[in-house]
N, C-alpha and C positions, 0 to 999 in steps of 0.2 A: 234341949233342942235350940240350933241355932238359924233363925229366920233371916233369909238374905232379901229388902227391899228396896226396889229400883223407883226411886221417885223422880227421874227423867221424864220428859215429857216427850222426850223424841230417843229413837235407839241409840245407843253408843257406838262411834266409831270411831277406829282409828286413825288419824289423821298424819302422825308421823313420817309414813314411809313418801308421801303427797310429799309435804314439807322438806324432804332430803332430798326428792328430784329436784326440786324448786329450787332448791340452795345449789346443787349442783347442774343446773341448765343457768342460770345467774354467774359464776363461774367462771362457764364455759363462754357468756356472752363479754362477760368483763373481758378476757382472754383476747376475742376476736377483737373486741373493744380497741384493748389496749395493741394489737397488731396493728389496725386499723391507720391507727394514731403514728405509730410508727413510720408504716409507708408512706401517711402522706407527709410527713417531715422529711422523707428519703428524698421523693418527690418533690417537694419544696425546693428542699438544695439542691437539688438536678437542674432544676429549672433556673435558678441563682446563678449557680455556675454555668450552664449555657447562655445564661442572656449575661454574663460577666465575659466571655468569652467572645458573644458577638458583637458586645461595645468594642473590645482590643481588635477584633480585625476590620470593625466600620472604622476604628482609628489606623488601622495599616493600612485599609484599602485610600480611605482621605490623603495621608501622607503619601502614596506612590502615586494618586492621580497628581498631586500637588506636583511631585517631583518630575512626573511625565511632562506637565505643562513648562516647568521651568526647562525642563531637557528642548519640548519644542519649539518654544521663545529662543531659548541660546542656536540652537543647532539654523533658524534663519536669521544668525545674523553672518552678512556676507561671508566672513574669512571661514565661518562655520559649516557653510551654505557649501563652497567650494568644495573642501573636505569630502561633503557629503556626496558631492556630486562624483567625484574623482572614486570614492571608496565605491562608487553604485559602480562605472565605468569598468576599474579594474575587477569587481568580482562578475562579471558581465563579461569581462574577455577570458578568466579563469574558468566560465562553464563552458565558452567555448573550446576551449584549448580544450579540457577535457575530457572532450569527442573525438572519437578516432575513424578517421573514413577508413583508413583499412581496416581494421575491423572490422569493420559495418560490411567493407564488400567483400571479406573472408567470410561472415554469417551468412551474409545471400547467396554466395555461388554455392554452400552447401547444402540449402535450402530450395534452390532454383532448377525447375525439372526442365528438360528440354522440350522445347517448343514454346517462350514463356519470355519474352526482353524486357529489362528494366530499363524504362526509358527518363525517370526521374525519382531524385531521393530527397525528401527537406524533412530534415528530424528539426524538431520544436521542444524546446523544453518550458515547462511551468512554472510557477513560484515556488512550488514544494520539492522542484531538481526532478521529476518523473521525463521519459524522453518519450517521445512518440514521432516516430517516421510514418511521413505520409510519402508514399509509395503508388508510382504511375507503371503500371506493366500492362505487356501487350502480347495480345494471345489468343486460342483459342479457349472458350469455357472450361474445356476439360482440361486443360494442362493450370489453367488458372486455380483449378479447383482440390489439384494435386499441389499448387503450392501453398493452398490455406493448409491443407493438411500437414506437410512438411512445416509450414511455421507453427502451429499448432504441438508437434511433436519436435521442435526445438524449444532449450530453456531459455534462449537469448527474446524470443518476439515473447508477448503477452498477448492474448486476446486479437488477433487476427481476424480482420474484418472488411468484406468488400462496400463502399461508402458511395459506390458511383462508378456507371460505365459507358461508352460513346463507341459507335462504331469508328473503328480505324481505316483509314482509308490505305490502300496498297494499289499504288497505279504503276504499270508500266514503265516503258522508255518512253511512249507519246504521250503518257498520260490516261491510257483506256486500261480499267482493270480485266483481268484476264477473268474468262466464264467459268472455269473450272479453279480457282485460284479459292484457297480455303477463306471463309469471312473469321478475320480477326476483330476483334475489340478491346478496347481501353478499358483498363481497368484500374481504379482509384483503390487503395487499401489503407487502411490504419492497423497499426499494432504498433503497443507498447513496448520498447524495446531495453533491455540490462544488458549493457556491459558486462560483457568477464573479468574476474579479478585477473591478475598476472598468473596467479597462479592456476587458475580453471584454462586461461589459456595458454599456457605454456605445455599443459595436461592434453589439450587439444589437440596442438601443433605436432604436439608427437605422436598421440595415441592415431593423427593423421597420415605421418609421412610414415612413422614406421609400425604398423600395428603385431605387426609379431615379434617386436625385437626383445630384447636382453633386458632387465632393468639396468645395466650398466652402460649400453648402448641407449639407451634411449636418455638415461640420465645426459650420456654428451650429447645426443642429438637435440634436446631441449635447450643445455646451455648455448649448443651454436645456433641455435630458431632464437633464442632470446638475444644473443650479442647479434645478431642480423634485424632483429625487429625493433630494437632500441634506438637506432638510428631513423625509421622511420618518423616521418612529419606528423603531424596532427595537424586535419587541415581545418578555420575555423567552423562554426556551426552555421550554415545555411543552405539553402536550395541548392544543387546543381542538375543537371540536366547532363544527361550522356549522349552528345552527340557523335556523327558518324553509326559506327558499330556500337551498339546497343550489349548489356552484359550479358554474356551467353554462360549456362552453366558449367561448369568443371568437370572433366572428361573423368567419369568415374564414381561423381556424386552420388547419394542413393538419398531413394529420395522417399521416406513412409509412406506405406498404404493405409 
């Protein structure tokens, strides 16, 4: 007969599964640590590349600043200063010649309602090349509101608004205003002006003169209108006062409501 004796002071426990799980956990932690080290090396290299790029950009910027300083110093010489002044003057003349009073008057006639008179037009061009029209119109408040609506519907005028108004004096032959005469008001208007391209201008003129013409007739009319408008001179930009008879709306011009 075989007798099994247990001489251990504590019960037997199998720790092999626990050690197996511990080894697996250590392997996972080692893998994560390796990935972390690789990520830190990658970010460190990226930081080094960004620092080198920043140094290159700073060096380029310093060179450009030195070149700008040298150019300014060179332009301050008497001979170069005269050339720069002439260039600014010529650029100013080119900007003035690019404004057409004829086209502006035509655009105003298409939007001007009955009962409103334009007494002054002053084009102003900023440094970015944007053109703004300062208008002085005379009329009652209702027709002036119609004028603003018509300008809002026109592709040539952007953001028209009233910037000032005052009562207009309409006196009779003896300097006395009639009691039943309508109260007229002078309105100061501002609107950004977008001049039409030659193609747009030809299309507008052709549609205005012959709205129901055939394509061939429209092309002929466009060519004739272009030849007729090619001889129109373009006046320099500046304030203009319409003395005598103020500009009235063209017959048959439609005002959008």
